[in-house]
C-alpha atoms as a printed R data frame, in Angstrom:
   type eleno elety resid chain resno        x       y       z
1  ATOM     1    CA   MET     A     1  -85.242 -89.409 125.632
2  ATOM     2    CA   ASN     A     2  -88.156 -91.823 125.356
3  ATOM     3    CA   SER     A     3  -91.839 -91.112 125.906
4  ATOM     4    CA   GLN     A     4  -91.804 -92.372 129.504
5  ATOM     5    CA   ASP     A     5  -89.039 -89.908 130.383
6  ATOM     6    CA   THR     A     6  -91.003 -87.136 128.718
7  ATOM     7    CA   ASP     A     7  -94.167 -88.125 130.589
8  ATOM     8    CA   ARG     A     8  -92.311 -87.979 133.892
9  ATOM     9    CA   GLN     A     9  -90.637 -84.686 133.025
10 ATOM    10    CA   TYR     A    10  -93.987 -82.948 132.436
11 ATOM    11    CA   ALA     A    11  -96.166 -84.918 134.856
12 ATOM    12    CA   ASP     A    12  -96.687 -81.908 137.118
13 ATOM    13    CA   ILE     A    13  -98.131 -79.700 134.366
14 ATOM    14    CA   ILE     A    14  -99.614 -82.053 131.761
15 ATOM    15    CA   ASP     A    15 -103.143 -82.041 133.208
16 ATOM    16    CA   LEU     A    16 -103.358 -78.341 134.065
17 ATOM    17    CA   PRO     A    17 -106.124 -76.369 132.331
18 ATOM    18    CA   HIS     A    18 -105.175 -74.180 129.369
19 ATOM    19    CA   HIS     A    19 -104.339 -70.633 130.465
20 ATOM    20    CA   VAL     A    20 -106.629 -67.870 129.220
21 ATOM    21    CA   SER     A    21 -105.384 -64.339 129.735
22 ATOM    22    CA   ALA     A    22 -107.684 -61.890 131.481
23 ATOM    23    CA   SER     A    23 -105.888 -58.867 130.050
24 ATOM    24    CA   HIS     A    24 -105.033 -59.919 126.472
25 ATOM    25    CA   PRO     A    25 -107.848 -60.949 124.121
26 ATOM    26    CA   GLN     A    26 -107.368 -64.166 122.199
27 ATOM    27    CA   MET     A    27 -105.901 -63.649 118.730
28 ATOM    28    CA   SER     A    28 -108.180 -64.565 115.847
29 ATOM    29    CA   MET     A    29 -107.369 -67.651 113.823
30 ATOM    30    CA   TRP     A    30 -106.863 -65.385 110.777
31 ATOM    31    CA   ASN     A    31 -104.218 -63.281 112.569
32 ATOM    32    CA   ARG     A    32 -102.490 -66.342 113.984
33 ATOM    33    CA   ALA     A    33 -102.269 -67.865 110.513
34 ATOM    34    CA   ALA     A    34 -100.843 -64.622 109.132
35 ATOM    35    CA   GLN     A    35  -97.882 -64.947 111.504
36 ATOM    36    CA   PHE     A    36  -96.842 -68.139 109.762
37 ATOM    37    CA   ALA     A    37  -97.726 -67.184 106.187
38 ATOM    38    CA   PRO     A    38  -94.936 -66.980 103.646
39 ATOM    39    CA   PHE     A    39  -93.472 -63.558 103.047
40 ATOM    40    CA   ALA     A    40  -91.442 -61.992 100.242
41 ATOM    41    CA   ALA     A    41  -87.937 -61.988 101.654
42 ATOM    42    CA   LEU     A    42  -86.620 -60.483  98.446
43 ATOM    43    CA   ASN     A    43  -88.986 -57.666  97.479
44 ATOM    44    CA   GLY     A    44  -89.214 -57.300  93.715
45 ATOM    45    CA   PHE     A    45  -87.425 -60.574  93.011
46 ATOM    46    CA   GLU     A    46  -90.364 -62.172  91.171
47 ATOM    47    CA   GLU     A    47  -90.814 -59.084  89.004
48 ATOM    48    CA   ALA     A    48  -87.101 -59.004  88.141
49 ATOM    49    CA   ILE     A    49  -87.242 -62.657  87.106
50 ATOM    50    CA   ARG     A    50  -90.259 -61.992  84.851
51 ATOM    51    CA   GLU     A    51  -88.490 -59.023  83.235
52 ATOM    52    CA   THR     A    52  -85.379 -61.099  82.640
53 ATOM    53    CA   GLU     A    53  -87.469 -63.871  81.054
54 ATOM    54    CA   GLN     A    54  -88.891 -61.349  78.555
55 ATOM    55    CA   LYS     A    55  -85.498 -60.093  77.374
56 ATOM    56    CA   PRO     A    56  -84.193 -61.702  74.181
57 ATOM    57    CA   LEU     A    57  -80.978 -63.678  74.437
58 ATOM    58    CA   THR     A    58  -78.106 -61.956  72.656
59 ATOM    59    CA   PRO     A    59  -74.914 -63.757  71.698
């Protein structure tokens, strides 16, 4: 799909004004950013790695 096809596909909505909800307040930039912030998928993983690093190697 090239840009002309895309332009035609969305021609009916491309110039519409941005919707602003009357019932839901706009989310703050801080809260929006928090949605995309990294998270610890493996809780305690970093701590376990640090503990393992501290253990002496035994043959």
